[in-house]
C-alpha positions in Angstrom: 99.6 86.4 123.6 98.7 84.5 126.8 97.3 81.9 124.5 100.9 80.9 123.7 101.4 79.5 127.2 102.2 75.7 127.2 102.4 75.6 123.4 104.8 73.1 122.0 107.6 74.5 119.8 110.6 73.1 118.0 113.8 75.2 117.7 116.3 74.2 115.0 119.2 74.3 117.6 117.6 73.4 120.9 115.0 70.9 119.7 111.5 70.5 121.3 110.2 72.5 124.1 107.2 74.3 125.7 106.4 77.9 126.2 106.5 78.5 130.0 106.2 82.3 130.2 104.9 85.1 128.1 105.7 88.8 128.8 105.0 91.5 126.2 107.0 90.4 123.2 109.2 88.0 125.1 108.5 84.3 125.4 110.4 81.8 127.7 110.8 78.3 126.4 111.8 75.3 128.4 113.4 72.8 126.1 113.5 69.1 126.7 117.3 68.7 126.5 118.3 72.0 128.3 118.0 72.7 132.0 117.3 76.5 131.9 114.5 78.1 129.9 115.6 80.3 127.0 114.2 83.8 126.1 113.0 84.7 122.6 111.4 87.6 120.9 107.9 86.9 119.6 107.2 86.6 116.7 110.7 87.3 115.4 112.1 84.0 116.7 109.6 82.1 114.5 111.2 83.6 111.4 113.2 80.5 110.5 114.5 79.5 113.9 111.5 78.1 115.7 108.1 76.6 114.8 104.9 75.8 116.6 103.6 72.2 116.6 100.1 73.7 116.3 99.9 74.4 112.6 97.1 77.0 112.9 99.2 78.9 115.4 102.3 78.6 113.1 100.3 79.9 110.2 98.9 82.8 112.2 102.5 83.7 113.4 103.8 83.6 109.8 101.0 86.0 108.8 102.0 88.4 111.7 105.6 88.2 110.6 104.7 89.0 107.0 102.6 92.0 108.1 105.4 93.3 110.3 107.8 92.8 107.4 105.5 94.7 105.1 105.2 97.5 107.7 109.0 97.7 108.0 109.4 97.8 104.2 106.8 100.7 103.9 108.6 102.6 106.7 112.0 102.0 105.1 110.6 103.3 101.7 109.2 106.3 103.5 112.5 107.0 105.2 114.4 106.5 101.9 112.1 109.0 100.1 112.5 111.4 103.0 116.3 111.2 102.8 116.2 111.6 99.0 114.1 114.7 99.4 116.6 116.1 102.0 119.5 115.3 99.6 117.7 117.0 96.7 117.1 120.1 98.9 120.8 120.1 99.8 121.8 119.7 96.2 119.5 122.6 95.1 120.8 124.8 98.0 124.4 124.0 97.0 123.7 124.8 93.4 122.1 128.1 94.3 125.1 129.0 96.5 127.4 128.2 93.6 125.3 130.4 91.2 125.5 133.3 93.7 129.3 132.8 94.0 129.7 132.7 90.2 127.5 135.8 89.8 129.6 137.7 92.5 132.8 136.6 90.9 131.6 137.7 87.4 130.5 141.1 88.9 133.9 141.5 90.5 135.6 140.6 87.2 133.4 143.0 85.3 134.2 145.8 87.7 137.9 145.1 87.4 137.7 145.1 83.6 135.8 148.4 83.8 138.5 150.0 86.0 141.2 148.6 83.7 139.4 150.1 80.7 139.1 153.5 82.4 142.8 153.4 83.2 143.7 152.5 79.7 141.4 155.2 78.3 142.8 157.7 80.8 146.3 156.7 79.7 145.5 157.2 76.0 144.0 160.6 76.7 147.2 161.5 78.7 149.3 160.5 75.7 147.2 162.5 73.3 147.4 165.7 75.5 151.2 165.7 75.5 
């Protein structure tokens, strides 16, 4: 990235300038019409805001941007699939819980019906004995 030092750039708002400092992913650009240098993130600032005068450098930067964009898209897709998997697991868990609740409710209802039938049967036997 040190090879970017003193490279000429054009910003769509600030006009022409030179890169005066490079640190990690930050570049400082001194523009012709502005007193203070401005900070930019490299290579993100070259995604529609700024261009290199050096066409080879501009082409290489666009390739880097495209590769980073592709990586982000792959990562976003992976995260999306991961969230979908978690959502599916939650849906299955919820469905299983509902099935258990329904089964418990049905068992309770069946027991209550059995008790009611026994009472009715006992009541009929009592009537018959009299």
